[in-house]
N, C-alpha and C positions, 0 to 999 in steps of 0.2 A: 129679742131677747126672753122667751118664753120660759125659760127654767124656774118663776117661783111667784106667792101670788103676787097681788096687789098690795093688802099690806105686808108681807117680809118685804119688798122692794125701797117701799117706801121708806122704811124701816129701814133698812141699811144705808137708804140716803141716793139709790141709783135709781127708778125711772126716772127715765126720758122724752123726750117728741121722739126721738127714732128708738123705742121700745115700744114694738107691736103690743105689747100684753095690756098696755095701757088707754088701746084706743074704742073706737064701735068702730065696724061698717060702714063706710062711707053710702050718702044715697046715693045711688049709680046716675049718671050722667044721660042723656040723650044726644045726641051727636048735633045739634045745631049749639048746645052744650060745647061739649066738648070740641068744638072753633074758637070759641071761645076763652081770653086767657083774663082772674081774675089779679084783680088789681087792691092791694091791702093796705092801709091807710093806721100812718103810730097817733093818736094825740100828744098835742103839746106840752111841753113839759110847764110847771106855775111855777117856778121860780124866778127871780127878774132879772138876771140875765142870761145872755144874748147866749148863747152856744157854740167853742168850734172844738176843732178834732183834730187830729193826726195820726197817722200809724205809723209804730216805728216794727219793722224788721231785729228784730237779739238774738242775739248767737252768744252762747255759753261754749265757750273753750276748755271748761275748768275739767268737762264732763261726756261720759259720754250718756247718750243719747240713752237709757232706760228700754226704750220698749221698742227700737229698732238699734238693733245691738250692730247693724257696718255702718250705723256714724258713727264716728270721735267725738263728735258737739253735738250740743243740747238745741233748738232753732225756740224760736217765740213767737205769734207777730199779739202785737199788745194797740190795744187805739188807749188814747190821750185827752181826752176829752175836759172840756176847763172853760169859761166865764169869757166872752169872745169881744171887743170892747166892738167893734161894727159886728155883719154878716152879707151884707149887701155885695156882694159879686164873687163871694164866696159859695160854688153850689152846692148843694145841702146832699151829704152821702148817702149812697141806700143802705138801709140794712145788711145787705149781704153783699160782694161780688158779684159781678154774675158768675167764673164760673166755676166759684163755690154755691151761689144759686145753681145754680142746673143741677151740680149734685147730689143740694140740698132733695130736689125736687127728690128722684133716684131713692132715695134709704128715707122717704117720706109715705113715700108711696107703693111701699118692700111691703113684700109677709101677707101677710091672713086678712091681720084686720090694720089696713093704712088709716092713715092718718086724712090721704083727701087721697084722686086718682091723677095720677103722672099726669103732666101736661098741663092741668087745670090753676092749675096757680100761677103768676109771675112775679117766685118770688126774690127774684132780678132789681123788679120796679117801685117795692120799696125806698121812700123816701124817708127819712129822718128827719130829725132838727137839730143836727149837729153842720157846721158850715168847714171844708173844709182849708184852712188855714190863714183863716180865719185870726184878725191879730188879741191877743192874748189883749183881755181891762184890766188895765198894772197898775188905777185909779187910785187904788186901795191897799189894803195890808196885803201880804201873801196869802195863797189857797190851802191849808188841808187835803191831803191824796186821800185818798179811797181808792184802796182796788179790789180790784170785783174775777169771781173764779167761776161759773156756768159751774153748770151743771152733768151731771156723767151721759160722756158720748154728742153732747153739747154745746152747741157754737157761742162766739160771748154777741156772738149776735143777738145772739133771745136776750140778751140782759140788758137792750139798746134806754127802754123804758127807762128805770130805773137808772143805768145811771146818768143819762142827757135831763133825769129832774134834778139829783142832788150836785150837775156841774153849772144850773140853772141857780142852782142855792151857795153858789160860792165855793165849789172842792171841783180839783184837780184830779179825775177818777182814771183808773187804768182798767183796763175787763181784759183781763189776759186769755189769749186762745190757749189748753198745754195741750200738746201737737202728738198724736197716734191718740186719742183720748176722744176729742171728739168730731162730729161723723166726718167734719172737713176741714180745713182749712185754706185760705189763696196764700201763697207768698207771692210777691213784687216780680211780671209778671208772667206772671197768670199759672204759676206751675200749681196743684193743689192735695198736699199730703189728706190722706184718707184714716179712721177709725185703722188700727193696727193694732190693738193690742190681744191680749188671750181668752180662744170664747172663758166663758163666763161657766161655772159649772157648781153644785152644791158643794165640792169637795174643791174650788182652790178659791170658794169668790171670796174670805177671810182675808187669806194672803194676796188675792189678787186689791180689792180693794187697799185692805195698809202700805202695798205699794204708791197705787195711783194720789191715796193723803202724800208718802211722804214724798211724792216725785211732783209736787203742787207745793208742795213748803216751798223747797227745793228753787221749781222756776218764781218762785210767789221774790221769797229775797233774794233772788235774782234781779228780779223788774227791780227790787229795791233799789240794788245797788243803781240799776245799768240811772234808774230814775238821779240820781241822787248826782251820776257824773253829768245828766242833759242841766241839773238844774246851778251847776260849777262852770256852763260852759263850754262841756265836751256835744258829743249828737252819735248818739249809744248807736242811733241807726247803721246795721250793715250797711247799707247799698247808700248809705251819709248822703239822701236825701234832705231837701231844706225843712228848716221847721219852722214851724210859727213865732212872728218875729212878735215877742215878748213873753217866749215860754222859758228862757231861763230866765234863773233865781228868783219865779213867780211862784213856786210849795216852799212851805215852810214842810222841813221833815221833822221837826219838832211836836206837830201833829199827826197822825198815824195811826187808817181805820180798814180794817179790810169788813168785805160780807162775800156773802153770794149764793147760790139756789141750791139746796139737793147735799154731794158731794162735793160739792163749793163751800160748801157753810161749811161742812165736818172740815176741808182743810180751810180755811179760814181760823176754824179754834184749833187748830194744828201747828200753823202757821202764831198766830199767836205763841202760841206754846214753845215753840222753836227759834222764837226775835221780836228782842226785849222791846224794840222801835215800832212794834205795831201797839197804839196803844187799848181800842177798842175795838170790835169786830162784832160782826153777826149771819147767822147759820141760819136758811130762810126752810125749811120743811128737808131737812138736811139727817137718817139718823146714825149714829155712829156706834154703828154694834153689828155685824151679823153673827148667825150663829153660835155668839158669846165668842165670839172673834172680834175688840172694839181695832176699829179700823184708826188707832194713833192714840201713843201715849196720853195722849191729853186728856182721853174722857178715861182716864182714872185719874193722874195728875191735878188736873182744875185746870184752873184759872184766876190771879190774882187782880185781873184787868177786867174792866170794864164786859162784860159781852151779856145779850142778847137772843132768844128763843121766837122767831115771826115763826108758827104753824101752822101751814091747815089742817080740816075739818079731819076728826074726831083723833088726829094726834098732840102727842103735846112728853112734857119732863117726864111725866110719870108714865112714858110706859119704857118696857124697860130697857130702848134704844139708847135715849137718853138719861134715866134719870140719875146713875150713879155721875159722868157730868153733870148736872146739874144740883150733885146734893156737896162736888169742889168747885163748885163757883164761890171765890172768896170776896170776891169786891160785887160793886153793882150789877145788879141780876133783872132781867125780867124775861114770861115768856107772855108774849100774844098768839093772839088766836085768830082767826077769823073764821067765822059761823059760813058754811052754806061753802069751802072753799074748794077745793082738792088739788093738790102737789105739784102744778102747772098753772096756776095761780099766782106763781112766784115769777113768772118768765110773759113775754112778752103778748103770750098766747090769750091768757087774759084780754088781751084787745081783738086779739085778729081770727080771735076762730070763734068767735059771732056772727063780726066778717063772713068768713067759713057756710057758719045754717046756713045766712041769708041767702048767700049765693047759692044754696041747694047740698055742697058739700061734703061735708057732714050730716048727721043723723044728734039729730037729737039726745038718746044716749050718747052717741061719743061726747059733744059736747059735754052735758053735764061730768064722765069719766073725767074725761081730761080740767073743765074749771071747775067747776061742784053746784056752776047753775044753768040753765038756760036762758035766763032772764037776761035783756043785757045792758041792763040800765043795772042790775047788782053786780057786775061781771064791773063795769064801771067806780061802781065804791071803792071794789075790793082792790083797785087799781089806785084812785085818790085817798084810805086811809094803810097801801102800804107805802106808795111815795113822804105822809107824811109824817108815816109813825119811822121811816129809814133818817127823814130829811132829821127828824127831831128829837135822834137815839145822836147823832155825830155832833150835831151843839151841839149840844146837855157834854158827851162825853172829848167836842173835838176843840168848839170854844165854850164851852160852859156860860152858854143859855141856852137856859127855866122855859119854853113853853107850855111845859107840867102836861100836854099829852100822853105823855106816860104815868101821869099818874095813879090812869082809871080808867073806869066804862066814860065815855060821852057819848051824847045825845048828836054830837056831829060828825061820828062813827058808829052806829048803829049794831055795825057787825063782827067789829074788834072788840074780845072780849078779855081781861089780864089774871092769866093761869094762877093763884094763888099756889 
C-alpha cells in the first residue's frame, strides 16, 4: 500500500506490517542461508500466573458481512487468554496456525520493499507461552476482561506479547481478528480468509477507514455479547468445541477494558463511545483523522471514561490527527510516549525484528524504520515499558490498584515520557 507518506499513514493509524512503505529492503541471502528457515521466539510474560488459551469461532447472524456482500453473516476468530491453574500437559500454541503462517510469509515478502525474503522464516514455528485448554485458575476472584484489536491488515497474532502479559497479571484477554481486514484469518478446518477490503486511494481512504472503525466497533460489541453468554454457561463457539475447565463464570463483566494498536487503538476509542460496558481504553499509536475526515464520531464527541494514548516518537496528542479527540477526553487521561520507538514497536515485531536482523534478513535501516532502533537492548526496554504501563493502566482503572507508575517519569523506564 504505497499511497501516502509514512507520516500521513501513521497519523491515519494504517501503517501495518503488510504495508510495504514501512520497510526497507532486506539483506540478500546466500544460497546456503536460503536453505534454512529462521525460527523466532517470544519473551515470556512478566506476571505471576501461567497462561491458558482457547480459540472461539464466532458467527453473528444478525448482520451481513460488510466486506464480502455474498456472506449473509459476519464471522470472527478470537483468542481467549486467561490465568491458568496449571500448564503441564497442555501444549503451548503457535503464534500463528500453519496455513495462516504460510500466507503471512507470502504477504510480508511481496512488493518492492518486503519485510523479509520469501521462505526464509518459519512463522508457524514460533511458540507462545499460552497453553491450549489449560484449566482456569479459580482460586481467587473473577477476572476483568480486556479486548484487543490489532492494526490495519495485521493479524491478532502480532499482539501476542501484550495479550499474554495481561493474562499473566490476572486478566481474561480476548484478541479479535476482524475478518477481511487482516492479511489472513485461519478458521477451524484450515480455511483461510484473506484481506478483502477495497484498495485504498486518496479519494476513498477517509470513508473506508470510518467504515472499518464502525465495523470493528460492531465486532467488539458482538464479541462482548458472546463472552457474556460464555460466562453464563453457554458455548458460543460455532463448532461447539470444548472450552477450558473453569472458564464459565470466571469473568467479571462489570470490569471491561479495550486496547489496540494503530487503527485498533482508534477502534478501541470508538467502541467505548458506542458501548457503555467498556470502562477504560488505550490507543497505541493510532491516529483518528485522515484528510480532514474523522474515522468515527468519538473523534469530536470524546469520552467521559478513562483513556490513555501510547505513542511512538514523535507522534503525540498535539498532532491534528489526535488533538480534538484529546481535548474532548473529559475523564482520567494520559499521553505517554516511547522515545526512539516507531509504529510497530507496539507489536510483537519489537521482539522479533532484532532476531530477523541478527539472522541477516533485514537491513539496519529497515530495522530502525520498523521499531525505531537497531539496539536489541533498547527494543527490549521498550517492550518492558509497554507491558508495565498497560498493566498499570488496567490495574488502576479496572481494579483500583495504583502502583503510581503513571504519575510521571521514572528512572525505571528512561525511554518513557509523559506528554503534558
